[in-house]
C-alpha atoms as one frame of an Amber mdcrd trajectory, in Angstrom:
protein
  87.863  67.999 107.164  88.163  67.792 103.841  89.240  70.552 101.789  87.065
  71.460  99.098  89.068  74.029  97.182  92.333  71.528  96.826  90.134  68.417
  96.280  89.119  70.852  93.108  92.317  72.208  92.435  93.779  68.382  92.238
  90.247  67.244  90.305  90.746  70.026  87.720  94.702  69.767  87.167  93.971
  65.703  86.825  91.629  66.242  84.054  93.939  68.600  82.341  96.769  66.466
  81.686  94.542  63.059  82.133  96.378  62.145  85.113  95.190  59.416  87.509
  96.307  59.483  91.184  97.382  62.885  91.572  99.165  63.825  94.748  99.936
  67.397  95.816 102.250  68.965  98.696 101.521  71.677 100.247 104.340  74.891
  98.967 102.844  77.586 100.568 100.589  79.919 101.574 101.334  83.881 101.748
  99.484  86.831 103.147  97.055  86.813 100.736  94.549  84.234 100.535  96.148
  82.342  97.600  97.922  78.926  98.515 100.549  77.216  96.369 100.626  73.393
  95.757 103.490  71.175  93.877 103.123  68.328  91.968 106.358  66.142  91.166
 106.303  63.424  88.805 109.946  60.963  88.186 110.701  63.657  85.320 108.982
  67.183  85.835 107.079  69.144  88.557 104.642  71.886  88.368 103.061  74.425
  90.850  99.375  74.957  91.173  98.018  77.721  92.601  94.793  78.112  94.424
  93.825  81.496  93.838  90.340  82.633  94.623  88.404  84.750  91.876  87.116
  86.740  94.221  89.757  88.010  95.806  92.863  87.481  93.711  94.258  89.146
  90.542  94.939  86.196  88.557  94.210  87.794  85.240  96.966  90.424  86.263
  99.059  87.577  87.308  98.622  85.950  83.694  99.212  89.176  81.928 102.329
  90.255  83.792 103.799  87.088  83.984 104.259  87.613  80.084 105.847  91.266
  80.362 108.107  90.402  82.728 109.523  87.592  80.554 109.718  90.092  77.496
 112.265  92.263  79.805 114.327  88.927  79.844 113.553  88.270  84.032 113.011
  84.964  85.604 109.599  84.503  86.652 106.576  81.410  86.884 105.100  80.799
  83.417 101.680  80.108  83.541 100.965  76.776  81.879  97.167  77.023  82.112
  94.494  78.404  84.012  90.784  78.353  84.918  90.172  82.182  85.906  86.343
  81.346  86.597  87.736  78.675  89.586  90.879  80.721  90.388  93.425  78.048
  89.495  96.442  77.980  87.811  99.444  76.010  86.818 102.965  77.297  86.746
 106.314  76.407  85.823 108.036  75.140  88.983 110.995  77.791  90.098 111.988
  75.326  93.455 111.438  76.176  97.070 115.163  78.871  97.567 113.851  82.202
  98.662 116.502  85.027  99.166 116.087  85.358 102.729 117.567  82.143 104.612
 120.707  82.820 102.200 120.571  86.424 103.350 120.518  85.058 107.171 123.475
  83.244 106.232 125.228  86.244 105.387 125.000  85.779 101.437 124.932  89.447
 101.203 126.284  89.254  97.581 123.166  88.447  96.086 122.112  92.061  96.547
 123.998  93.217  93.583 121.968  90.900  91.307 119.055  92.032  93.024 119.556
  95.493  92.142 120.796  95.109  88.663 116.611  93.557  88.112 115.253  96.341
  89.422 116.564  98.403  85.967 114.443  95.511  84.536 111.623  95.851  86.190
 111.380  99.459  85.500 110.606  98.671  82.070 108.171  96.117  82.479 105.123
  97.200  80.448 102.353  97.487  83.028  98.966  95.945  82.568  96.629  97.660
  80.054  95.309 100.175  80.931  97.970 100.987  83.773  97.314 101.236  86.916
  99.256 104.322  89.159 100.443 105.050  92.263  99.009 108.188  92.786  98.260
 110.670  95.574  94.799 108.617  96.189  96.676 105.702  96.273  99.165 106.693
  98.797  96.784 108.133 101.518  94.571 105.251 101.034  97.641 103.217 102.181
  98.319 105.519 105.085  94.757 105.215 106.515  95.684 101.428 106.719  98.460
 103.151 109.412  95.937 105.076 111.036  92.557 102.096 110.711  94.461  98.629
 111.755  97.734  99.848 113.911  97.331 102.955 116.213  93.312 102.387 116.107
  92.806  98.616 115.625  96.152  96.962 117.379  97.183  99.476 119.446  93.578
 101.454 120.620  95.456 104.771 120.847  92.950 107.613 121.550  92.035 109.299
 117.949  93.522 112.582 119.142  97.244 111.069 119.669  97.610 110.222 115.746
  94.440 112.331 114.122  96.687 115.587 114.430  97.305 117.898 111.424 100.830
 117.908 112.244 100.542 114.087 111.224  98.751 114.830 108.488 101.420 117.234
 107.109 104.238 114.877 107.602 101.526 112.353 105.548 101.281 115.182 102.656
 105.116 115.430 102.396 105.539 111.685 101.676 103.220 111.259  99.014 104.778
 114.512  97.346 108.119 112.704  97.954 106.556 109.702  96.320 104.959 111.668
  92.936 107.681 113.570  92.428 110.185 111.046  91.475 110.437 109.700  88.098
 107.436 107.126  87.820 108.357 103.743  86.348 107.203 100.153  86.591 107.293
  98.913  90.310 106.433  95.714  91.514 105.375  96.817  95.399 106.639  93.696
  97.003 110.271  93.338  95.982 111.904  91.778  98.896 113.621  88.894 100.278
 110.752  86.687 100.359 109.604  87.121  96.782 113.085  86.597  94.987 114.343
  83.060  94.428 117.393  81.616  93.897 118.125  79.054  90.816 120.214  76.759
  90.515 122.428  78.545  93.080 123.404  81.414  90.225 120.507  83.204  89.055
 117.657  85.144  90.532 113.824  84.761  89.979 111.205  87.308  90.858 107.492
  85.940  92.259 104.721  87.861  93.437 104.302  90.457  90.656 100.857  90.414
  90.176 100.465  94.089  92.038 102.453  95.757  89.506 101.919  99.493  89.073
 103.173 102.644  87.585 104.637 104.076  90.460 108.028 105.850  92.228 111.478
 104.934  91.335 112.991 104.322  95.094 109.662 102.491  95.698 111.496  98.537
  95.188 114.647  99.961  96.283 113.441 100.538  99.689 111.642  97.399 100.209
 114.782  95.587  99.169 117.256  97.551 100.910 114.758  98.000 104.011 113.589
  94.814 103.984 110.758  94.283 106.673 112.172  90.884 107.548 116.183  91.108
 107.240 117.887  94.252 108.239 121.255  95.095 106.025 124.348  96.702 108.089
 123.841 100.308 107.496 127.627 100.431 105.272 126.685  97.831 103.418 123.149
  99.550 102.852 124.814 102.981 101.615 127.247 101.302  99.629 124.463  99.364
  97.707 122.477 103.047  97.455 125.096 104.159  95.916 125.738 101.404  93.765
 121.796 101.724  92.509 122.146 104.712  92.254 124.854 104.614  89.481 123.038
 101.834  87.755 119.948 103.985  87.296 121.409 106.999  86.273 123.946 104.949
  83.499 120.376 103.541  82.413 119.024 107.179  82.313 115.912 106.467  84.960
 117.284 109.711  87.017 119.122 112.655  86.512 119.219 114.254  89.741 121.855
 114.610  92.388 122.636 111.340  94.653 121.323 113.744  97.621 118.329 114.076
  96.017 118.163 110.378  95.269 118.783 109.516  98.646 115.491 111.705 100.611
 113.284 109.872  97.687 114.613 106.577  98.804 114.349 107.307 102.755 111.186
 108.966 102.519 109.569 106.656  99.973 110.637 103.933 102.321 109.045 105.547
 105.582 105.838 106.008 103.819 105.913 101.765 102.803 106.970 101.028 106.432
 103.812 103.150 107.668 101.436 101.108 105.308 103.320  97.974 106.461 102.494
  98.623 110.203  98.737  98.845 109.019  98.916  95.567 107.254 100.579  93.838
 109.498  98.161  94.393 112.203  95.346  93.843 109.822  96.764  90.539 109.220
  96.772  89.820 112.595  93.329  91.474 113.616  91.401  90.284 110.593  92.701
  87.068 109.361  94.311  85.598 112.241  97.981  85.979 110.515  99.479  87.268
 113.829 103.441  85.988 113.171 103.368  88.977 111.349 103.554  90.699 114.230
 106.992  89.642 114.774 108.509  91.595 112.486 106.952  94.791 113.981 110.046
  95.849 115.838 112.404  96.014 112.544 109.442  97.686 110.727 109.680 100.655
 113.837 113.424 100.626 113.530 113.462 101.540 110.196 110.738 104.296 110.975
 112.254 106.200 114.084 116.008 106.174 111.761 113.846 107.836 109.398 111.799
 110.464 111.637 115.442 111.388 113.128 117.129 111.916 110.071 114.663 114.512
 108.568 113.654 117.417 110.976 110.392 117.998 108.757 109.308 114.474 110.423
 109.274 115.465 113.856 105.915 115.274 114.179 105.989 111.212 113.215 109.261
 110.899 115.637 107.055 112.637 118.941 103.879 110.073 118.207 106.170 107.144
 118.354 108.552 108.257 120.926 105.380 109.253 123.323 102.227 107.027 122.326
 103.085 104.323 119.638 106.557 102.803 121.347 104.706 102.845 125.165 101.217
 101.183 123.933 103.528  98.399 121.897 105.613  98.007 124.917 102.226  97.416
 126.948 101.384  94.515 124.525 104.853  93.236 124.419 105.585  93.168 120.822
């Protein structure tokens, strides 16, 4: 079957550079509707992006690529684009994401990744900026209820639609909005961090950047949905991040407050992720994301056990969610 959009992307690229006999290889697709292709020539290569204008944040990607680069962050540069068709041509950062290196035991990459977070925090946001406000967080937690509890697990409404659960959500939202507000990438994890020349880090997938809680990206990194850090190493890196954020005057609080911000921020994010992974499976037939749910739920239970204010969530998982997941064999 002819891939109409890939053919159009190839034609557009060929005409722009006056090339003939252009052949593209598939690089990857992600959780959105974006697709990535590579054009290789003897002396160079390009990444071509098929990003349908109706669903993808192409204007944001173009503007933020400049803003990230202005902070000294290595990101793909947009060489040329067609907003109407949803096509972009980018510089090629290679194929080496951080995740396989972590799986091979190369945990030393975490320290330079944490150093990048201080730069990300100072990235100029979109104009006008978008904010990770209380309404935004409430909408995200709604994904947990709609797509995970109701959609994937088909739990009875009374199991998760309780006042005690809503109180937990309110505390999570308050925890997020009381933190220092900076630019946050929103998906700062091992699949969106590239290693170039075996020496330096690059960041991709930054089009969702908004102004939000300081610890959001740190929680994405140290409580990665795709890789589990040893607990002691995570604690060490959390202390390192606290030290770096304090030196750069991004925070003035004590470590105990910072750790609570981090833990509860991670909990909010993982509840949202339960909803997103479920939606990817149920709506988009991307079922492989369900394979990562056990680690996400492990993070959730760990945090709920540490904070008595999250007891209602702990009970929900123990009494309703875990039995339903076992029945589904996830």
